[in-house]
N, C-alpha and C positions, 0 to 999 in steps of 0.2 A: 535728200528725200526723207520723208517721214512715214512711220507706220504706227497707227493707233491700235493698240491691243497686242500684247506680247505673249500670246498663248501658243497653242499647237500650230496655228497658222502663221501668226505674225513673227515669232522669233526665228523659225527656219527661213522665212522670206527675207528677213533682215540680214541674215547671214549670207544668203545668196547675193544680195545687192552689195554687201561689204566685199565679198569675194570678187565681184565684178568691178570693184574700184570706187564704189560710191561711199560717201560719208552719210550714214543713216542715223536719224534721230528716232528713237523708239519712245512712244508715249503710252503710259499705263497708270491707272489710278491705284493699283495694288502695290503698296510700298514694299511688301515682302519680295515681290518679283524684281523690283528695281534694285533692291539691296543685294539680292542673289546675283543679278547680272553684274553689278559693280564689283562683286567679289569673284567673278568668273565662275560662278556655280550654275550649271545648267539644270533646269527643272524640266526640260523637254528631252525625251530620250533620243530624238533624231538630231539634236544639236550637241556636239561633243564639247566638254568643258574646255579643251585645248583651243578649239576654234573660237569659242566665246571669249576666252581670256585674251587671245591675241587681238580680237576685234576691239575689245575694250582698251587694252594696253596701247594699241596704235591710234586710239581716238577716232577710229573709223565708225565706232558704234557708241552713241551717246544716248542716255536714257533720262527721262524726266516724267513727272506727272503734270507738268504745266503745258496746257494746250497753246499758250501764248507763243511758243517757239514756232508755230505754224506760220507766223508772219514772216519768218526768214527762210521758209522751205519752198521748194518748187513743186513738190508733189506730196500727197498724203494718201496712203492706202489704209482703209478701215477694215480691221480684222478682229472685230469684237464678237463675243458670243451671241448666238440667236437661239436660245433654248425654247422649250414649250412650257406654257403654264400648266398647272395641274389639270385644267380643263381641256388640255391639248390644243389650245389656241396659241398662235405665235406670240412670243415675247420679244418684241423688237426694241425694248426699252434701252438696251445698250447702244443700238444703232442711233436711236433718237438722241441719247445723251451725247454720244460722240459727235453727231452732226451739229448739235446745238453748240458744243464747245468749239468745233471747227468754224462754224458760221461767224463767230465773233472775230476771227483772225484771217479768214480767207481773203485772197487778193488776186488781182489781175494776173493772167498768164500762168495760173496754177492748174494742176491736174488733180482731181479727186477721183479715187477708185474705191468702190465698195467691193469687198471680197467676202463678207459674211453671207452665208447661205440664208435666203429669205424667199418670200413669195413673189411671183411675177408682178412687176410694177413698182416695187419698193424704191428702186433708184430714182425713177421719175417722180414718185410721190413725195419722197423725203429729201433726197439730195438736191434736186433741181430747185425747189423753193428756197433752199439755203443759199443759192447763188443767183437769185432772181435779179440782183442789181448789175449782173454782168451778162454779156451776150454769149450764150453757150456755143462753143464751137469756134469762137473767134477770140473772145477776151478771157474765157475760162473753159476748162475741159472736164467732162464728167463721164465716167465709164463704170461698168460692172465687170468683174473678172472673178468667177467662182473659184474658191479654194478647192484643191484636189489632194488633200493630205491623207495619207494612209499610214498612220503611226506604226513603226516597226518594219515597214517594207524595206528590204535591203536592196531591191532592184530599182524601184521607182521612188524618186524623192522630188522635192520642190524644183530642183534644177532640170531634171530630164522628163518631167511630166508635162505634156503639152498644155498650154495656157489659153483658155478661151477668153476673148475680150470683145465686149460689145459696148460701143460708145453711144452717148445721147445724140450725137451727130456723126457723120462720116469723119469729120475733122477730129472729133474726140477719140474715135476708134484709132485713127492714125497716130495720134499723139501717145495714147496708152500703149499701143503696140510698139512704138519706138522706145518707150521706157522699158517695158518688160522684156523685150528682145535682147536687152543688154545683159540680163541675168538668167533668162530662161531659154533653154535650147530651141523651143519651137512655140510660137504664138499663133493662134488661130482666130482671126477676126470673124465676128458674126454681125448680123445686120442691125442689132439694137441691144439696149440694156435688157429689155424684157426677154429677148431671145436668149441672151447669155444666162439670165436667171433661170429660164426654163430648162436649159441644157443641164444645169446642175441637178435640178429636181428630177429630170428624166433619168439621169444616171443612177440616182439612189432609189427612185421609185422602182426602176427595173430590178434592182437587187432585192428590195423589200418584198415586192410581189412574188418574185421567184423563190425567195426564202420562205415566204408564207405558203406557197404551193408545196414545197418539199417538206415543210414542217407538218402540213396536213397529211401529206403522203406518209410520213413517219407514223402518225396516229392511225391511219388506215391500215398500214402494214402491221402494226402492233395488234390490231383487232383481227387481222387475217392470219396472224402468226407467220408473217413473211419477213425475212431480214431486209430492212430498208436499205442498208448500206450496200448489200450485194446487188439489190435491184438497181441502185443508182450507178454503181461501177459497171454493171453489165450494159446498161443503157448508154453509158459514156463511150462505149466502144464504137458506137455509130459515128462515122466520120463526117456526117453532115446533119443539119437540122436538130441538133441537140447540144445543149451546154449544161454540164453538171453543176448543180447547186446542192448544198448539203444541209441537213437538218441540224438543230442545236437546241440548247436550253432556252433560247430567246435572243432578241436583238440587243446590242449594246453599242456604245460609242456616241460620237457627237453628230453623226450623219444619218445613218439608215433608219433608226427609230424615230427621227425627228423630221427630216426634210420632206418626206412624202406628205406629212400632215400639214405642212405649210401650203402645199399645192391643194390639198383637199379643202383646207380652210378657205383659201382664195376662191375656189370654185363654188363653195357654199354661198359666198356673197353674190354670186352670179346665178343663184338658184339652180345649181347643178351638183349632183352627188357623184363624187369620184368613187364608184363602187368597188373597183379592184383595190384601191388604196385602203378603203375602209375595211374591207374583208381581210386583206393581208395584215393590217394592223391588229385586227381582232384576234386572228390566229397567232401571230407572233407574240402579242401581249399575253396570251393565255399559256404560252409554253412553260413558264416557271411553275404555274399551277399544275400543269400536266406532269412535270418532272417530280414535284413533291408527291403527287398522287402515286406515281410509279415507284418512288422510294418506299412509300407505305406498302404497296403491293409486293415488292421484293422482300421486305422485312416479314410480311405475313407468311411468306413461303417457308420461313424458318421459325415460324410460331412466335414472332416478335411484333410488337406494335410500335408505331412511330413515336408515341408519347413515351419519353424516358429513354429512348434509344440514343446511342452515341453516334453522331453523324459527322464525318469528316468531309468538308467541301474542298476538293482539290482544284485550286485555281479560282480566283475571284475577279481578275481583270476581264475586261469585256472581250478581249481577243488574245490570241497566242503571242507570247513573248513581248508584251507591253505592260506598262505599269498603270495604264489608264482604267479607271473603274466607272467612268461616266456611263450611266444608263445600263450598267452591267446586269445581266439576268441573275447573276449570283446574289445580288443585293435582295432581289425579290424572293429568291429561293431561301435565303437565310431567314428573311423576315417571316415567310410562311412556315418554315420549319419550327421557328421559335413559337409561333402561334399554336402549333400542334403539340408543343411540349417536348420537342426533341432537344437533346444536349448537343450543342454545336461547337465545332472547332473548324478552322480553315487553315490551309497551307498555300502560300504563294510567294515565290522568291522575289517577285517584283513589287509586292504590296505588303510591307512589314506590319502595317497597322491599317485598320479599317474602321471608319467612323460609322456607327449604326445606331439610330434612334437615341441620340444623346449620349451614347456610350462609345467605347472603343474596344475592338477585338484585336488580338495580336496573332500573327501567323505562327503556327507551330512547325517545328522541323518535320520534314517528310522523311521518316525513318521507320525501321521495322517495329520499334516499340510503339510508336504512335499508331501505326496501322493495326497492330494486333489488339490494341485497346479500344477500337471502335467497332460498332456493329456493322457499319457500311461506309465505304468510301465512294463519294459521288464526284466523278470527273466533270467539272463544269468548263474549265479552260485548259486546253491541251498544250501547255507550255513545253517547249523542247527540252527544258532543264529537268523535267520530272523523270524519275526512274520508273518507267511503267512496268518493267520486269519485276521490280521489287513490289510495286503495288499489287501486281497479279499474284505474287507468291505469298504476301503477308496479309493482305486485307481479307477478312472472312467473307465479305460480300462487296461487289462492285457494281455501281450503275454508271455506265460510260455513255455520256451524252455527246461525245465527240468522235467516237470510233478510234480512240487512242490506243486501246489494248488490242494487240494483234493476236495474242494467244486465245484459245477457246477453253472454257471451263464451266462447270456447273454453277460456279459462284459469280460468273460474269454475266451481266445483263446490259443490253444496249438500248438506246433510245427507241 
C-alpha cells in the first residue's frame, strides 16, 4: 500500500499499517522528511523513533518522492495538507498536485482514499475525474476517510480512534473498509464520500462554535467582573444537557481554525451564509487581540505601559504538551505585542526556536531569574512541564489564559 503525504496524518497511519503486517510505501516531496525517515529520526511526536527505525530497518516502510511507484501499489491514501489561503478560502493545491501525480500511474483494481480534510464534494469533483477511464466500484475504487488525529493525545491514537469511511459506490466502501479494518480497531461505513467529508466538518465545527461561545462568555464575564472559570466548572456539575468547553487565547492547530471555514466557503457557493461558523470564527480570531489588550490593562494597574515592558510568553505551541505551532494564537499575540513596542521573550520546552517575520526567536529557560526580570508572564499554552508554583512565586504579574495557576494572588489575572 502507499501513503502520499508523510506529515501528522500520513506518518502515524503508515506505522499502523506496518504494525498490521503491510509493506508501506510513503511518498513525499519534502526531501528533508524523507532523509529523516531513512535515518530513523521521527519528526512527529506521536511516532516514536524506535518504531520508525524498526519499520525502515525491516524494509516494511519505504519512502520516495517518485509517484511512479504507484504503478506497483494496490492502494494509495492521500494525506496531504489542506490549509487556508490568506483570504480564508480553501487551498486544495496539494490535493490537486497529488491527484495529478497519481493520475499518471493509477491502474485497474486500485483503491484511492482521500484523507485530507476538505469541503463536501471534493472527492467526487477531483478524484473521480482522475479515474474516469475506469468503472468506479468495479475496476477501480475511490473513498474518503477523514483523518482524526489529535497530536499528543495519550489515550486515543490512529489505531483506536474509529475510522469513518465513505465510498463513491457501495463497492468502494466495502473495499476501503476491508483495507482499514486490518490496521484500525473500528471502521464505520457511511453512505457516500460527501457524507464522510461532512462528518469531519461537523466534528470540528461543533468544537469551533462551542469554543467561540465560551470565548465570548469569557469576555462578558470580564465585563461583569465574574470569574468565567468558576462559572464553567459550576455549570459542568449538571449531569445532563451540558458539556464544558473552556476559553483560551485563540484557536490553533491544523483542524479547528481551518475546517469549519471549508464548510462555510462551500455554502457560499450555494448562496448560503453559515452564520454560526462565521460568528465563531470572528470571535475566536479576535481572541489574541483581546489578550494583548488585557495585558496592557494589567500593566496599567501597576502604572506601566505596554510599550517598553518586558513580556514573557509562557508556551507557544497551539496546545498542551505538543511541539506543533501551526495556527498557534501565540504567534499573533507575539506579533501584536511587537507592534505595541513590548520587549518579547518566550519559553517553551517543546519549541526551542520560533520563526517569526523573517527572524528567529529562541526559547529562554523558565527559571526564577527569567521570571524576576520581566514585567509580566503570560501563560498562553499550559504545558504540564511548566513549574506553575515557581511562576506564581517569581513573576511580578501573571496573565493566565488557560487557568493553569491554581493559587490566588493579587498579581494573578485570568482570561
